[in-house]
N, C-alpha and C positions, 0 to 999 in steps of 0.2 A: 153806269150811273150818271155820267155826264149827259148822255142822250136823254135820259129820263128827266133830268133837271131842265134841260132845254124844252123838252116836250111839255112838261107841267107848267113851265113859265109861260108858254104860249097859250096853254089851255086856261090857266087861271086869269090871264089878261082878258079873255073873252067871257068869263063868268060874270054874273050879276052881282056877286058878293063883293067884287072889287071895283065897282063902278065909281064909288066915291073916291078911290085912289086915282082914277083917271082925271076926275074933275080938278083935283089939286095937283097941278103940274109940279113935279119935283125939280130941284135945281140940277145943274150939271155935276155938282159934287156928289149929290145923292145917287145920280145915275151911275157914277163910277163905283160907288160903294156897292150898289146892287149887282153890278157885274163881278166884283171881287168876292162877294158873299158866297156864291157856289164853290169857288176854289178853296176858300177857307174851310167850308163845311167838309169838302172831300179830304183835305189834309188832316183835319182833326179826326174824322171817322176812320181813315186808313191807319193812322197811328194808334188810335185807341183800340180798334178791333184786332190789329196785329198783335199788340201786347196781350190782349185777352186770350187769343188763340194759342200763342206760343208759350205762355205761362201755364197752360193747362187748366185755366179757369172756365167755368161754365156760364150759364145764362145770368146768374146773379151779377157777375162782373159786367156783362153786356148791359144789363139794366141800369147799373150804376153809372156807366159811361153815358148811356143814353139820356138819363135824367139830367146829368150835369150839362150835357150839350144842349138839351132843350131849354134849360134855364138861361143859357147864354144867347142862343139863337132861336128866334120865334118866327113863325110863319107856317102857312099851310103846306108848302112844298116839303119842308123838313118833317112835318108831322106824317105825311104820306110815306116818305122813305123810311123813317124809324119804325112805322107800323109793319112795313114789309120785312125789314131786317130782323125784327123781334118775332117773326112768325105769325103775325096776326092775319086773320082772314079779311080779305078785301071783297066787299060785295056792293052791288049797286053801281050807279053812275058816279061820275067824278064829283059832282056837287055833294052827293050824300056822303062821300068819304070824309069830307071836312065839315059836315053839318054840325057836329058837336063842338066845333072849335069856335070860340067867340073872339072876335077881333075888335080891337080898340086902337084907333090911330094914335092916341096919346100914350096909353099905358101898355098896350100890347100884351095884356094878360090872357091866359088860355088854360084849358085843362090838359094835363100831361099825358096820361095813358088811361084809356077807358077800361071797363071790366072785361070786355071780350079779348082784348090784347093780353091782359094779365092771365086769363084762363088759357090762352094758347101757349104762353110761355110755361105755365105750370104743366100742361100736358106734355110738352117736349121734355121737360126735366124728368117727369115720372117715367116716360118711355126709355130714356137713357139709363136710369137706375135699374129698370127691369132688365134691360139688355146686359148690363154688367153682371147682375146676379145670375142670369141664365148661363153666361159663359163660365162662371165659376163652378157650376155643378159638375161633379166628377162622372156621374152616370151618363150625362149627355156626351161627354168627351170620350168615355170608354166605348159607348155604343157607336159613335162615329168612327173610332179607330177600327173596331171590328168590321164594320161595313166596308171601310176602305181596304182592309186587309183581304177580305173575301174578293173584292173587286180586283185587287192586284193579282191574286192567284188565278182567277178566271182569265185575266188579261195575259198572264204569263203562259198559261196553257194554250191559248189561241195563238200567241206569238210563236210558240214552239212548233205547233202543227203547221202553221202557214209557212214559216221560214224553212222548215225541213222539207215540206212538199215542193216549195219553189226551187230549193237547191237540188233536190233529186231530179226534178223535171229539167233543170238546166243541164246537169251532167248527162242525163239520158239523151238529150238532143245532141250534145257533143259526141257521145259514143256512137249514135246512129250516123252522124255525119262522117265520123272516122271510119266506120265499117263500110259505108257506101261510097267512100271517096275513090275507091279503085274503079268505079264505073266511069269516072270522068277522065281516066287516063287512057291515052291512045295506045292501041295494041302494038303499034310499031315502036313505041318507046320502051317496051319491056326488054328489047334486045340489049339496051344499055343500062338495065336496072342493076344497081349495086347490091340489091338484096338477093340476087340469084345465088343459089347454093352451088358451091364449087367443090372440086375434089378435096381441097384443103379444109374447107369450112364444114364439110358434111361429117357431123359427129355420129351419125347412125351407121357408118360403115364399120364392119367387124374388124377387130384387130387394132383399133385406135388406142394410143397411149395418151393419157391425160395427166398433167401435173398441175396441181393447184398450189399457188404460192401466196402466202398471207403474211400479215405483219404482227399477229398476236396468236396466243394459244391459251386454252383453258389450263389451269383454273382461273385465269383472268377472264371472267364471263362478260366479254364485250362482243359487239356485233361482228367484228372482224375475226373473232376467235371461234364463236359458236357456228355462225353461218357457213364458213368455209369447211368446217369439219362435217357438218350435215350434208353439204353439197358433195363432198368427196364420197361420203357413204352412199348417197342415193345414186350418184353417177356410177359408182362401183356396181351397184345392183342393176342399173340400166345397161351398162356395157356387158355385164355377164349374161344378161338375157339375150342381147343381140348376138353375142358369140355362140351361145347355145342354139339359138334359132339357125344360125349359119351352119353349125355342125349338123343339125338335123337335115337341112337342105342338101348338105354334102354327103349324107348317108352315114354320118358318124353317130356316136353315142351322145344324144342330147341331154341325158340325165346325169352325165358325169359331173361330179362336184370338185374335180381336181383342176378346174380352170383357174389359172392364176389371175390375180387382180391386175387390172390395167390402169389403176388410178393411184396417184401418189399425192400425199399431203406434205408440203414443205412448210415448216413452221420454225420460229426462232427458239434458240436455246440461250437463255441468259447466263453468260459465263461468270458473272460476278454474283456472289452470295447476297450482297446487300440489295441488288436489284430484284432477285427472287423473293427476298423477304418483304420488300416494299410492295411488290405487286401481288404476290400469292399469300403473304402472311406466314406466320410461324407454323400453321397447320400443314401447309403444302410446301415446305422448304425442301425441295428435291436437291439431292447431291449429284445425281447423274442424269443424263438424258433418258436412260432406260427406265428410271423410276417415273419420270413424267409421262413417258409413253405408256407405261402400264396403267397409270391413272386415267389417261385419255381413253384407252381401250375399255377400261372398266366403266367409265361414264357412258361411253357409246353403247355398251352392252346392257347396262342396268337402267340408265335414265332415258336413253333414246330408243331402247328396245330393238336394237339391231345387232344381235349376237354374231350373225354370219359375217357382217362387215367389220366387226370388232376383232375377229379371229386373226391373230398375227400371221398365221400360215396362209389362209385363203382370203383374208380381208384386205383392207386398204394398207398401203405402205406409208409409213411415217418417216420423213426425212427431216433432220434438224440442220439449221445453219447458225453459226455463231453470231450473237447480237448483244446489244446493251440497251438499257432503259435510260431515257433522258427525262429526269423528273421535272425539269422546267417546261419542256414541250409535251409531257405526258404521252410519249410515243417511244416505240422500239425501233432501233435502226441496226442494220446489218453491219458486221465488222469485217466483211470480206465479200468475195464474189459468190452470190447465191447460186448462179448457174453451174458452178464447179461441183456442187453437191448432187446434181442431176446427171445421170449417165447419158451417153449419146443414144443408146437404144430407146430410152424413154423420152427423148426430145422430139415429140410429135406435136401435141396440142398443149398449150400453156394458158392457164387462167390466172391472171394477175389480180388478186384482191387488193384494191387501192394501188393502181400502177404508179400514180404520181408519188405516193409515199415511198414505194419500193425503190424508186429511181432518183430520189433527191440526193442520196449519198451512195450511189452505186459505184462498184469497183470498175476500174478501166478494163476494157476488153470488148468483145463483140456484143452487139445488142441482142435483145430477145427475138426480134423478128428475123435475125440472121441464123440464130441457133434453132428456132422452132419453126415448123411449117405454118402454124396458125396460132396467133396470140390474141386472146380476148381480155380486155380490161374491164373490171367492174368497179364503179365508183361508189364508195360507201359513205364518205364523210365530206361535209362542206367545210373544208379548211379555210376558205376565204372568209366565211362568216365568223368562224372562231377567231381568226386573226383580226378581223375588223372590230370585234368586241374588246380587244386588248388595247392598252394605252398606246402601243406602238403601231396600231393598225393603220395609221395614216400612210405609212410607207411599207409596212410588212404585208398588208393585204394585197396591194397591186403586184408586189414582187412575187408572192406565192401564186397569184393568178397566172402571171406570165410564165413562171417556171413550170407549174403544173401542166399548163397547156402544151408547152414544148415537150415535156416528158411523155405525155400521153400520145401526142401526135407521132413521136419518134419511135416508140416501142410497142405500139398496139396496131393490129389490123382492124379490129372492131372495138368500139367503146360502148358499154352498156351503162346508162345512167338510170338509177332506180326511180328518179322523179325529175321533174323539170325545174326544180329549185336550184340545181347546180349550174355552174358556169358553162360556157361553151368551150369545149376542149379542141375538138376537130369536127367541124360540122359535117363533113363528108363521111365520117366514120361513126357518128353517134347514133345510138338507138336508146329509146326510153321504154323501159319494161321492168316489171317486178320479177326478178329471178330468185326470189327468196321464198321459203316456205316455213312452216312451223312444225314442231315435233308432234308425234302422234298423241302424246299425253294431253295436249290442249284440245285436239279434235275429239278425243274420247270424253273429256269433260264437257265439251259442247253437246255431244250426243246424250250424255246423262242428263244435262239440264233440259234438253229438248223433250226427252221422255217424261221427265217430271212435269213439264208444262202441259204436255198432251194429257197425262193422267188427271191433272187438276182441272183441265178444261172439260174433260168428259164428265166430271162430277158436278159441274155447274149447270144451272138452268139456262134456257135460251135468253131469258130477260137479263140475267147476270152477264151473259156473254155480250149482249148489245151494250150494256152499260160500261163494260170494261174495255170494249174495242174502241180505239180512237178513230175508226174509219166509218162508224155507223151513225154519225150525226153531221148536221150541216154546220160548217164553220161559222157562218154569218148569223144564223137565226137561233141556234140552240146552245144550251150550256154544255160544257165539256162533261165527259162521263165521270162518274164517281170513282175516286182513286181506290186502288187496291190497298189492303192493309200491309203496312211495312213493318219490319222489325226494328224497333227503337232501342233495343238493348245494346247494339254494337253498331259500329260505323259500316255503312254500305258503300262508301266512296273510298277509293284508294288511288295511289300513284306509286309507280315503281320505275326506278331508273337511277342514274348517277345523280348524286346530290351536288349539283352545280347550278349557279345562277343562270348560266347559259341555257339550261334545259327548261326554262320557262317558269321556274318557281317564283320569281318576282312577279310575274303576271298572275300566278296562282293567288298571291296575297291580294292583289288588286281585285281579282274576281271574288274573293272571299268578302272583301269590304262592300262591293257592290251588291252581292247577294244578301248581305245583312241589311243594306238599305232598302231592299225590296221586300224581304220577308221578316225582318226583325231579329234574325239570329244567323250565326255562321253555320256552315255545314261541316259536320264532323268528317275527318279524313285521316287515313293511315298512310304514312309516307314510308315506303320501303326503299332500301338502298344505302349506299355510303359514298363518300367522296371527300375531296380536300376541303370543301366549304360546308361540311356537314354542321359544324358547331355554329357558324353564323346563321345558317338557315333555321336551325332549331331556335335560336334566340329571336329571330324575326317572327316565327310563328307563335312563340310563347309570350313575347312582349316583355313587360317589366317583371313578370314572374319567372323569366327564364333563369335568373341567377339563383332563385330558390330551388328550382327544379334540378339544375345542374349541381348545385351544392349538395342537395340531398342524394343525388346519384353518386357524387364523389364520396360522401360519408358512407354510403353502402359499400362502395369499393374498399374503403379503408377498413371498414368493419370486417369484410371478408378476408382481406389481407392479414389483419391482426389475428383472426381465427386460425389462418394458415400458419402464421408465425408461432402462435401458441402450440399448435400441433407439432411444428418442427422442433420447438424448444423441448417439449415433452419427449419427443423421439430422441433428441440428443442427450437429454438427461437420463433416459432409460437405457440406452444402448452404449453410452460412453461413460467413462469413469474419470474422476478427478474434478477438482474445483475449476480448473482452467477452462474445460469444455463448457461448463454451465455459465461461467462468466462471459465467455465469448458469445454464447447464444443470447444472453441478455443484452450484451453490447450491440450485437447485430440487430436485435429487435428495436433498440433505442434509436440507432442510426436510421433504420428504415422508417420508423415513425416520424422522425424529424424531417426526413426527405419528403414524406407524404404531406406533412404540415406546410413545408415550403411550397410545394406544388399547389396545394389548395389555396394558400395565400396569394400566390402569383395569379391563379385563375380568378380569384375574387377581385383582385385589382384590375385585371383585364376586363372583367365583366362590367366594370363601372363606366367604360368608354364605349358607347354604342357605335357600331359601324354603319348602321342604316336607320332611317326614320321608323321602320317597322318595329324596331326593338323598343320604341317608346309607347307602344299601344298599351292602354290600360287593361282592356279585356283580352285575354289570350284566346287564340283560335284553338278549338278542341281538336287536337291532333296528337298522334303518337308516331314514334320513329323506331320501329322494331329492328332495323338493320337490314342487311342483305339476306334475301331468301330466294328460293327457286319460285319463279312465277307460277309454275304448274301447281304449287301447293295452295294457291290463293283462290280456291274455287268457291268460297262462301260469299264473296263479294258479287255485286251485280252491276256496279258502275265504275268505270275507269275514266279518269280525267287526266288529259295530257295537253297542257297549253303550250307546249314547246313548238317553236317555229324554226329551230336550228337543225332539225333532223333532215335526213334525206329520204328515208323510208323507215319509220319507227317500227322496230321488231316487236316491242311490247304491245303496241296498238294492234298489230296483226294477231298476236297471241290472245289478247283479250277478246277480240271478235271471234276467234276460233273457239273460245270457251263459252260463247253464247251470251256475252255481257253487253250492256250499253257502253258506248264509247263516245265521249264528248271531246271533240278536237276542233281547232280553229280551221276556217277555210283558208287553205294554203296549198301551194303546188306540191309540197311534200306529202299532203294527205289526199291527193286526188284519187289514188287507187282505192281508198277506203270509203269514198262517197257512195259507192254502189251497194253497200251493205245496208240492210234494213235497220240494224241496231246502231248504226252510226248517226250521231246527232251533231252535225257541224254547226258552228256559230261564226258570225261575222263581227259581232260587237258584244258588249257586256250584257245588254238586255236579252239577247238571244241565248247567251250562256245561262243566265238565271232562269229563263223560261225552259230550256232543255233540261237543266238540272232538276227543277221542280217537277217537270213532267216525268222524268225517269225515276225519281225517288218514290213516286206514287203509282208506278206501274211495273210490269214484268217484261223482260226482253222477249222478243219473238224467237222461236226456234230457227236455227240456221238452215237455210235451204240447201239442197244437195249441190246445186250449181255454184252457190256461194262458198260452200264448204270445200269444193274442189279447187277453187281459186287460191286457197290458202295452203294447199299441199305442196310438197316438194316434187311430186310427179308433174304437177302443172308448171312449176318453176323450171 
């Protein structure tokens, strides 16, 4: 504006309209006023128009200020600036812009605003009103939201395809480099290769005795309980086959079934009844080790479908050692020397499941490597990560790391890490490999789903196949294929595992919120399992309605208990005589009802104090918590979500892949083994998670390939 004033000042001095002002030479005082005049105009305009804008007034306020300013200051320069500020059209040369302005040296009277300028102001006002009315139309807003939603869905589908393709190609390159890496090794260096099979490490020799020692046992269905049991059963089958083949070569009877087992499973026996009740529950409160052994063999025979290995005469041998459960550390520790339970005849090969855990509190005496010819350690759990998440992790995590490394290095010949997410224990002894498999039930479910998919594809036309196949269109130029019809009557997404915040359930809540921001709604999920933090996790999923849900559940329990009490009272009054028995039954009922009331009141008070910000959510996440079930019974779901990054190699993820389901997991070293499967949808951030989930909900999983199916078997492990 300053430059405009200076420019117009020079222009107007050269015009013919102001020649009479040049003839009359002004005084020095008038020249000073002429220089101060533009500064006063700028100050007044800045103050006036700032008030008009920030007070939310429109053109009428500007016109009022403009008129008041024009009445105070006159001149052609001010006329030109006001015309531009009010939106007037400026046409023609400079003299014509001020042609309608009459000047008088004595009076200084002039016309304020002409008709063209008023018309321009009215046009601007009408356009502003039309824009406001258009924004308020609900139809326009709803149509815009629908268009945006469709664009988001298309974008999510393309993100899912591109990210999955890139991740699969990256891991394929890594696998090829790993397979061909032996070409770069000099042949002379193979003489000093530590991977060379020795007489002690060769498990394919006939007559080998194998003892598998672990830190847990079923019915505590954890990874260190189920996997060692199945490992023992399949190794028993494998060693018997080797021994029979050896007898055939020696000219003996290869069909003889009286070959004794050469595999022993060494598991803990909880000597305290309260420990068994806390871990196994009242349903499996064994009183003797023989009762627990019978249950284990029945489970192996019926659930794992391995009757020969479950036979107490010809199957695996089960050995117990005395132990106790530490509720604070959530772990079982031996109360004596474990090696004393194993005879010298069977001390050949030893497989230590969690060797660091077994040796934290070991009894004094000879070490495992002195007693056995070959000791293999298999690392299951990332204890350093669990310790770091605790409030004392600042000093406990480094201590556990150092102590675990010392125990593994001292008592193992070879250490097998299930994934690269674990710490370095003994670099010269470590191997990274998946030595776990899944039960036959999961593979059978995968075969059933594959047959169903093949039958449905045979009934479809070729055009439908092209539309449903995600590989038949260009990622950059075409739209994604039309989604399959999904079942909206029940949840298609589920999670199964221990209900602990360390298992990634806090990340699950964050992913739910982000998915809602992308699609407008939460995804429905069923959460299976139990754990010490189950109540807090339920409250976090249900939000403010959690108190109503839990109180209703509590009322149902009280109602069931009251019905049982009425039955017991009727039973007592029917089969007992006397007023005393009836009175005692009523008194017992009253005391029990009072106890239930106190419990419910205490819980209601406790519910008023949230332990996390997730409990304050207004809209609850559509979720259910059915409790602990066998994973093999969940065949109706098609999508398994596991955001945990604290696992070493998640068993439930492998089971879900074996069942032919989609699996959505984060890109993490613990999940590297699963990246090679077609139905694995990895994600690196929230948008890739939302894209993979949206893609999987609208499509069907691919049948499991034979080579991928074999990777999940215990024979391959």
